[in-house]
C-alpha positions in Angstrom: -37.6 103.3 98.7 -35.8 103.5 95.2 -36.5 107.0 95.0 -34.9 107.5 98.4 -32.0 105.0 97.6 -31.3 107.5 94.3 -31.8 110.5 96.1 -28.7 109.5 98.5 -26.4 109.4 95.4 -27.3 112.5 94.0 -24.8 114.7 94.4 -22.4 111.6 93.1 -24.2 111.2 89.9 -24.8 114.9 89.2 -20.9 115.5 89.6 -20.5 112.4 87.5 -22.4 113.1 84.5 -21.4 116.5 84.9 -17.8 116.3 84.3 -18.5 113.8 81.1 -20.8 116.7 79.7 -18.1 119.4 80.3 -15.3 117.5 78.3 -18.2 116.7 75.7 -19.3 120.3 75.8 -15.8 121.9 75.1 -16.0 119.6 71.8 -19.5 119.5 71.0 -19.3 123.6 69.2 -17.4 121.8 66.6 -19.4 118.5 65.1 -23.1 119.1 66.5 -25.4 121.9 65.4 -22.0 123.9 64.4 -21.5 127.1 63.0 -18.2 126.1 62.5 -19.0 123.1 60.2 -21.0 125.0 57.9 -18.4 127.6 57.3 -15.6 125.0 57.3 -17.5 123.3 54.5 -18.1 126.9 52.5 -14.8 127.5 52.7 -14.1 124.2 50.7 -17.0 125.1 48.1 -19.9 123.2 49.6 -23.4 123.9 48.6 -26.6 124.7 50.4 -27.4 121.4 49.9 -24.4 119.7 51.0 -24.6 121.5 54.8 -28.2 120.2 54.8 -26.6 116.7 54.6 -25.0 117.4 58.1 -28.3 117.1 59.9 -30.0 114.8 57.3 -27.2 112.1 58.7 -27.0 112.9 62.2 -31.0 112.4 62.1 -30.4 109.2 60.3 -28.1 108.1 62.9 -30.1 109.0 65.9 -33.2 107.4 64.6 -32.4 104.3 62.5 -29.2 103.1 64.6 -30.6 103.9 67.7 -33.4 101.3 67.5 -30.1 98.9 67.4 -28.7 99.8 70.7 -32.0 100.3 72.8 -33.0 96.6 71.5 -29.3 95.2 72.5 -29.6 97.4 75.9 -33.4 96.6 76.5 -33.8 94.1 79.8 -30.3 95.3 80.8 -30.5 95.7 84.5 -27.4 97.6 84.7 -26.4 99.6 81.8 -23.5 101.8 82.6 -20.9 99.7 80.6 -22.9 99.8 77.6 -22.9 103.6 77.7 -19.0 104.0 78.6 -18.5 101.7 75.4 -21.1 103.5 72.9 -19.8 107.2 74.1 -16.0 105.9 73.6 -16.7 104.7 69.9 -18.1 108.2 69.3 -14.8 109.8 70.0 -12.8 107.4 68.4 -14.6 108.2 65.2 -13.4 112.0 65.4 -9.8 110.9 66.2 -9.8 108.6 63.3 -11.5 111.6 60.8 -8.8 114.2 62.0 -5.8 112.0 61.4 -7.0 111.2 58.0 -7.7 114.8 57.3 -4.0 115.8 58.2 -3.0 113.4 55.3 -5.4 115.0 52.6 -4.5 117.9 50.5 -7.4 117.9 47.5 -10.6 119.6 48.1 -12.6 116.8 46.9 -11.1 114.2 48.9 -11.4 116.1 51.9 -15.4 116.8 51.4 -15.9 112.9 51.0 -13.7 112.1 54.2 -15.9 114.4 55.7 -19.2 113.1 55.0 -18.3 109.8 55.3 -16.5 110.1 58.9 -19.7 112.3 60.1 -21.8 109.8 58.8 -20.5 107.2 60.9 -20.0 109.9 63.8 -24.1 110.0 63.2 -24.3 106.3 64.0 -22.6 106.0 67.0 -24.2 109.3 68.3 -27.8 107.4 67.3 -26.7 104.5 68.8 -25.3 106.1 72.1 -28.3 108.6 72.6 -31.3 106.6 73.9 -29.2 104.2 76.2 -27.5 107.4 77.5 -31.0 109.4 77.7 -32.6 106.3 79.7 -29.5 106.2 81.8 -29.5 109.7 82.9 -33.4 109.2 84.1 -32.7 106.0 85.8 -29.8 107.3 88.0 -32.0 110.3 89.0 -35.1 110.1 90.7 -38.3 111.9 88.9 -38.4 114.5 91.9 -34.7 115.7 91.1 -34.3 114.8 87.4 -34.8 118.1 86.1 -32.8 119.9 88.4 -30.1 117.2 87.8 -30.1 117.3 84.3 -30.0 121.2 84.6 -26.6 121.2 86.5 -25.5 118.7 84.0 -26.3 121.1 81.2 -24.9 124.0 82.8 -21.5 122.2 82.7 -21.7 121.3 79.3 -22.8 124.6 77.9 -20.1 126.1 80.3 -17.6 124.2 78.4 -19.3 125.2 75.1 -19.0 128.5 75.9 -15.4 128.3 76.8 -14.7 126.0 73.6 -16.8 129.0 71.2 -13.9 131.6 72.4 -11.2 129.1 71.4 -12.7 128.5 68.5 -12.9 132.4 67.7 -9.2 132.9 68.4 -8.4 129.8 66.3 -10.5 130.8 63.1 -9.4 134.4 63.3 -5.7 133.0 63.4 -5.7 129.9 61.0 -9.4 130.8 59.2 -10.2 127.1 58.0 -7.0 125.7 56.9 -7.5 121.9 56.6 -4.4 121.4 58.8 -5.6 123.1 61.7 -9.1 121.8 61.3 -7.6 118.3 61.6 -6.0 119.1 64.9 -9.2 120.5 66.1 -11.2 117.1 65.1 -8.2 114.9 67.3 -8.4 117.1 69.9 -12.3 116.6 70.1 -12.2 113.0 69.8 -9.6 112.8 72.6 -12.0 115.4 75.0 -14.9 112.6 74.0 -12.9 109.6 75.1 -11.8 111.4 78.4 -14.7 112.2 79.4 -16.6 109.0 78.7 -14.8 107.7 81.6 -16.4 109.5 84.2 -19.5 107.5 83.9 -17.2 105.0 86.4 -18.4 107.9 89.2 -22.0 107.2 88.8 -23.8 104.7 90.6 -27.2 103.1 89.0 -30.1 101.6 90.4 -31.6 98.2 89.3 -34.2 98.3 86.9 -37.8 97.3 87.4 -37.6 94.4 85.2 -40.0 92.1 83.8 -39.1 88.2 83.9 -39.2 86.7 80.4 -38.0 83.4 79.1 -36.2 84.3 76.4 -35.4 87.7 74.3 -37.7 88.3 71.4 -36.7 89.1 67.9 -35.8 92.7 66.9 -39.3 92.7 65.2 -41.2 91.8 67.9 -39.4 94.4 69.8 -40.4 97.2 67.2 -43.8 96.1 67.0 -44.7 95.6 70.4 -42.9 99.2 71.2 -44.5 100.9 68.3 -48.0 100.0 69.5 -47.8 100.9 73.0 -46.3 104.4 71.8 -49.6 104.6 69.3 -51.8 103.8 72.3 -50.4 106.5 74.1 -52.4 109.5 72.6 -50.7 111.8 75.0 -47.1 110.9 74.4 -47.9 111.4 70.2 -49.2 114.8 71.2 -45.5 115.7 73.1 -43.5 114.2 70.0 -46.0 116.6 67.6 -44.6 119.5 69.4 -40.7 118.3 69.6 -40.5 118.4 66.1 -39.5 122.0 66.8 -35.9 120.5 67.5 -35.5 119.8 63.7 -36.8 122.9 62.5 -34.5 124.8 65.0 -31.5 122.5 64.1 -32.3 123.2 60.4 -31.9 126.9 61.1 -28.8 126.4 62.8 -27.3 124.7 59.9 -27.8 127.4 57.6 -28.2 131.0 59.6 -24.3 131.6 59.7 -24.1 131.3 56.1 -27.1 133.7 55.9 -25.4 136.3 58.5 -21.6 136.3 56.8 -23.3 136.6 53.0 -26.3 139.3 53.7 -25.9 140.5 57.6 -22.7 142.3 57.4 -21.1 139.4 60.1 -17.5 138.3 60.0 -17.1 134.8 59.5 -14.8 134.3 63.0 -17.5 136.0 64.5 -20.2 133.8 63.4 -18.1 130.7 64.0 -17.1 132.0 67.7 -19.2 134.8 68.9 -22.9 133.0 67.7 -21.6 129.7 69.7 -21.1 131.8 72.5 -24.4 133.2 72.7 -26.1 130.3 72.2 -24.6 128.4 75.1 -25.0 131.9 77.1 -29.1 131.3 76.4 -28.8 127.6 77.1 -26.8 128.4 80.4 -29.7 130.6 81.8 -32.1 128.5 80.4 -30.7 125.8 82.6 -30.2 127.8 85.6 -33.6 129.5 85.6 -35.8 126.8 84.6 -33.9 123.9 85.8 -31.7 124.6 89.1 -33.9 127.3 90.3 -37.3 125.4 89.3 -39.1 128.0 87.4 -42.3 127.0 85.6 -44.0 123.5 85.4 -42.8 121.0 83.0 -45.7 122.2 80.4 -44.4 125.8 80.4 -41.1 124.8 80.3 -41.8 122.9 77.0 -43.7 125.7 75.6 -41.2 128.4 76.5 -38.7 126.4 74.5 -41.0 126.9 71.6 -41.5 130.6 72.5 -37.5 131.4 72.4 -37.3 129.5 69.1 -40.3 131.1 67.4 -38.8 134.8 68.4 -35.2 133.8 67.3 -36.4 132.9 63.6 -38.8 135.9 63.5 -36.1 138.2 64.6 -34.0 137.1 61.3 -36.7 137.0 59.3 -37.6 140.7 59.8 -34.1 141.9 60.3 -30.8 140.9 59.1 -28.4 143.1 61.0 -25.4 141.9 63.3 -27.8 142.7 66.7 -30.8 140.5 65.2 -28.3 137.6 64.7 -27.1 137.9 67.9 -30.2 138.1 69.8 -31.6 135.2 67.6 -28.2 133.4 68.4 -29.4 133.9 72.2 -32.9 133.0 71.8 -31.9 129.5 69.9 -29.6 128.5 72.7 -32.3 129.2 75.2 -34.8 127.1 72.9 -32.4 124.3 73.0 -31.2 124.4 76.7 -34.5 124.3 78.0 -35.7 121.3 75.8 -32.8 119.4 76.5 -33.8 119.2 80.6 -37.8 119.0 79.4 -37.3 115.9 77.0 -35.9 112.9 78.9 -37.9 113.7 82.1 -41.2 113.9 79.8 -40.4 111.0 77.8 -39.9 109.0 80.7 -43.2 110.3 82.6 -45.3 110.4 79.7 -44.0 106.6 78.5 -45.2 105.1 81.6 -42.3 102.6 81.4 -39.6 101.9 83.9 -37.4 101.3 81.1 -38.3 104.0 78.5 -35.1 103.2 76.1 -37.6 102.1 73.7 -39.5 105.1 73.6 -35.9 107.2 73.5 -35.3 104.9 70.4 -38.4 104.6 68.5 -39.5 108.4 69.0 -37.0 109.5 66.5 -37.9 107.3 63.7 -41.5 108.3 63.8 -40.2 111.8 63.4 -37.5 110.7 60.4 -39.5 112.0 57.5 -38.9 115.7 58.7 -36.3 115.5 60.4 -34.4 114.1 57.3 -36.3 115.9 54.5 -36.5 119.4 56.1 -32.4 120.3 56.0 -32.2 118.9 52.6 -35.4 120.6 51.0 -34.1 124.1 53.0 -30.7 123.3 51.4 -32.3 122.7 48.0 -34.4 125.6 48.2 -31.4 128.0 48.9 -29.6 126.5 45.9 -32.5 127.0 43.6 -33.5 130.3 44.8 -30.3 132.2 45.6 -31.1 134.5 42.9 -33.2 136.1 45.4 -30.3 136.6 47.7 -31.2 137.3 51.6 -34.7 137.2 50.7 -34.4 133.3 50.1 -33.1 133.0 53.8 -35.9 135.0 54.8 -38.5 133.0 53.1 -37.1 129.8 54.6 -37.2 131.2 58.2 -40.7 132.4 57.7 -41.9 128.9 56.6 -40.1 127.5 59.9 -41.8 130.4 62.0 -45.2 128.8 60.8 -44.2 125.2 61.6 -43.1 126.3 65.3 -46.3 127.7 65.9 -48.1 124.3 65.4 -45.7 122.7 67.5 -46.7 125.5 70.3 -50.3 124.1 69.7 -49.3 120.5 70.5 -47.5 121.4 73.3 -50.4 123.2 74.9 -52.9 120.0 74.3 -50.1 117.8 76.1 -51.3 116.6 79.3 -48.0 116.1 81.2 -49.8 115.0 84.5 -51.9 112.4 82.6 -51.6 109.0 84.3 -48.9 106.4 82.8 -49.4 103.5 80.3 -49.5 100.3 81.3 -46.0 98.8 82.5 -45.3 96.1 79.8 -42.2 94.4 78.8 -41.4 95.5 75.3 -39.1 92.9 74.6 -41.5 89.8 74.9 -43.8 88.9 72.2 -47.0 89.3 73.5 -45.9 92.3 75.5 -48.5 91.8 78.2 -46.7 91.0 81.6 -46.7 92.9 84.4 -43.6 94.4 85.6 -42.0 93.2 88.8 -39.8 94.9 91.2 -35.9 93.7 91.5 -33.8 94.1 94.8 -30.2 95.2 95.3 -30.7 98.3 93.6 -27.3 99.2 93.4 -24.3 97.0 92.2 -20.8 97.3 94.1 
């Protein structure tokens, strides 16, 4: 019954979240997994270790602070307001950064301001992510969640493609001048703020909730979620396969510098064309594996690993412009596939009506690799700079071995396995049975 009600609002909800993601997609190439940021910071004299700080801060925010928003929103019957507020705060962080950047002139001051503001932005995004992901699978039925997310991601990636062409023109004309960058960051923040308002078009169902006398402590919430996840061996195997995300993000954080220094690629091309190819690959993956429904959930996840493995091998074996173009396309296909697989898989494998705790706690379990890999690779590239391009090739070879390991994990994951016991993770004993609710949609 609930699934039919969700399907009744399927078109409205897909349009709403797609409009959000289109406006966010116009700004994301500047701040998330961005070749623009790499080259902007390199132009200011940042080291490879400093470049590694970008994903380091991002994953810290995605892991630690996601727990707080998950705890505060756990048990909320309707979560749209929380989703909107968290998105708005993330956009405001970039607006403030752009405004302050316009006032600074010293390079050292700009670098310090960037890392402070990017850390704040990462905290905001980290708090947003689990609530947003759970909201998406909450407003879409299980049968249509993959196709709905695919249409959403097509809108986001189409916007990213448009944005990459704009970045190419801006960088070609203004290079990486701080004044031009300040305007870019302010525009991105404004796009994020405006895009967040389109969540008000969506309609959400009432969560299947468990009656409880009072909210448990944060410590109990984390302990119960951890215990529930550790009993769910099938989910842990899937989580091992998802470590490929951090490997790919690390590669994306450095490969533009590799291409411009040792691959004969112009900086404007790396900042614009690479990003355009990434999003072209993501769009095609969204269309064929999402909207058209090719492959099962398991084989979609496996396809993501195959694409990322192919990308790192291309760059490790050949350092020509063509190999970087092909790698960019494959990295995009990998990331696009992962986006439409992750949320439905977590929802299904968790067995919980409200999977927000899983979305929040899962990144904490993978945090050591998420933090350590970009910093370790940045330190390695700085220490082995005397090897030239071979230092990058060695890093890519190690990444290929790790991705191969994640392929084995996804192969051993049972995506059709029965759900775990449905419990209320907010209760101290986490043992009460789930109780269905009524009045699924608010006015």
